[in-house]
C-alpha positions as CSV (number, residue, x, y, z in Angstrom):
1,M,9.7,9.5,2.0
2,R,10.8,9.0,-1.6
3,E,14.3,10.2,-0.9
4,R,14.7,7.6,1.9
5,M,13.3,4.8,-0.2
6,K,15.7,5.7,-3.0
7,S,18.7,6.0,-0.9
8,D,18.4,2.7,1.0
9,G,15.9,0.7,-0.9
10,V,13.2,0.6,1.7
11,S,9.7,-0.2,0.4
12,P,7.0,2.4,0.9
13,A,5.1,-0.1,3.1
14,R,8.1,-0.9,5.3
15,Y,9.0,2.8,5.6
16,V,5.5,3.7,6.9
17,A,5.4,0.6,9.2
18,E,8.6,1.9,10.8
19,Q,6.8,5.2,11.4
20,L,3.8,3.5,12.9
21,L,6.0,1.5,15.3
22,R,7.7,4.7,16.4
23,G,4.3,5.9,17.4
24,E,3.9,8.6,14.8
25,K,0.4,10.0,14.4
26,V,-1.7,8.4,11.8
27,P,-3.5,11.1,9.8
28,D,-7.3,11.0,9.8
29,M,-8.6,10.2,6.3
30,S,-10.7,13.4,6.4
31,E,-7.5,15.4,6.5
32,W,-6.1,14.1,3.3
33,V,-8.5,12.0,1.2
34,A,-9.8,14.9,-0.9
35,L,-6.2,15.5,-2.2
36,A,-5.8,11.9,-3.3
37,A,-4.8,11.4,-6.9
38,C,-7.0,8.3,-7.1
39,G,-10.1,10.4,-7.0
40,S,-10.6,10.9,-3.3
41,Q,-11.1,7.2,-2.6
42,G,-8.0,6.6,-0.4
43,A,-7.1,3.5,-2.5
44,F,-6.8,2.7,-6.2
45,N,-9.3,-0.2,-6.9
46,F,-8.4,-2.0,-10.0
47,D,-11.1,-4.6,-9.8
48,L,-9.7,-7.8,-11.2
49,D,-13.1,-9.4,-11.6
50,I,-14.1,-6.8,-14.3
51,P,-12.8,-8.0,-17.7
52,S,-10.7,-5.6,-19.7
53,P,-12.2,-4.1,-22.8
54,D,-9.3,-5.7,-24.7
55,A,-10.3,-9.2,-23.5
56,S,-11.9,-10.1,-26.8
57,K,-8.7,-9.4,-28.8
58,P,-6.7,-12.4,-29.8
59,E,-3.4,-11.1,-28.3
60,Y,-5.1,-10.4,-24.9
61,S,-3.3,-11.8,-21.9
62,R,-5.0,-11.7,-18.4
63,K,-1.6,-11.7,-16.8
64,A,-0.4,-8.8,-18.9
65,D,-3.7,-6.9,-18.2
66,I,-3.3,-7.3,-14.5
67,A,0.3,-6.3,-14.6
68,W,-0.7,-3.2,-16.6
69,R,-3.4,-2.3,-14.1
70,V,-1.0,-2.6,-11.2
71,Q,1.7,-0.6,-12.9
72,F,-0.8,2.1,-13.8
73,A,-2.2,2.3,-10.2
74,K,1.4,2.5,-8.8
75,Q,2.2,5.4,-11.2
76,V,-0.9,7.3,-10.0
77,C,0.1,6.7,-6.4
78,G,3.7,7.6,-7.1
79,M,2.6,11.1,-8.2
80,C,0.2,11.6,-5.3
81,S,0.9,14.3,-2.7
82,V,-0.7,12.2,0.0
83,Q,0.8,8.8,-0.7
84,Q,2.4,8.5,2.7
85,Q,-0.8,9.5,4.6
86,C,-2.8,7.0,2.5
87,L,-0.5,4.1,3.2
88,A,-0.1,5.0,6.9
89,S,-3.9,5.1,7.4
90,W,-4.4,1.8,5.5
91,L,-1.5,-0.1,7.3
92,D,-2.7,1.2,10.7
93,R,-6.2,-0.1,10.1
94,T,-5.0,-3.5,8.8
95,M,-2.4,-3.9,11.6
96,R,-5.4,-3.6,14.0
97,G,-7.2,-6.4,12.2
98,E,-9.2,-4.8,9.4
99,Q,-9.4,-7.0,6.2
100,D,-7.0,-6.1,3.4
101,D,-8.1,-6.4,-0.3
102,D,-6.3,-8.1,-3.2
103,S,-7.7,-5.6,-5.7
104,L,-6.4,-2.5,-4.1
105,I,-3.2,-0.6,-4.7
106,V,-2.8,1.6,-1.6
107,G,0.0,4.2,-1.4
108,G,1.7,2.6,-4.3
109,T,1.8,-0.9,-2.7
110,T,0.1,-4.2,-3.5
111,K,-1.5,-6.5,-0.9
112,R,1.6,-8.7,-0.9
113,Q,3.9,-5.7,-0.1
114,R,1.6,-4.5,2.7
115,E,1.5,-8.1,4.1
116,A,5.3,-8.2,4.1
117,A,5.4,-4.8,6.0
118,R,2.9,-6.1,8.6
119,R,4.9,-9.3,9.1
120,W,8.1,-7.2,9.5
121,A,6.3,-4.9,12.0
122,G,5.0,-7.9,13.9
123,Q,8.5,-9.4,14.3
124,V,9.9,-6.1,15.5
125,K,7.2,-5.6,18.1
126,K,7.5,-9.1,19.6
127,P,9.9,-9.1,22.7
128,K,12.7,-11.5,22.6
129,I,12.6,-14.2,25.3
130,S,16.1,-13.3,26.4
131,D,14.9,-9.7,27.0
132,N,12.6,-11.0,29.8
133,L,15.2,-12.9,31.7
């Protein structure tokens, strides 16, 4: 997965969405979650409602704190041996209607990145009117 994303700039979420559209098997969480770098949770939860321990420091910036948390979570996911399985499982569930979560980094992606992949997948799946004529 990483080689393809590096060579043509495809986001992890879009890459996995392409696989799901091709009908590739979505791995059951029980097959991979124990290997997850995030501690066997299947997603990295950086709860934005919990204040940082640095919040009392004068130089503290909420925006910088969130950016740091997101970057840290993406680094953990980027080193994970089951990143693709994690993201495939999550995208499959949310493409079927399960609620996504703002405070989760899943397979190295933010909610915004996963939403973009779902929108792309939805556009690809819709038949064109001219195809039915």
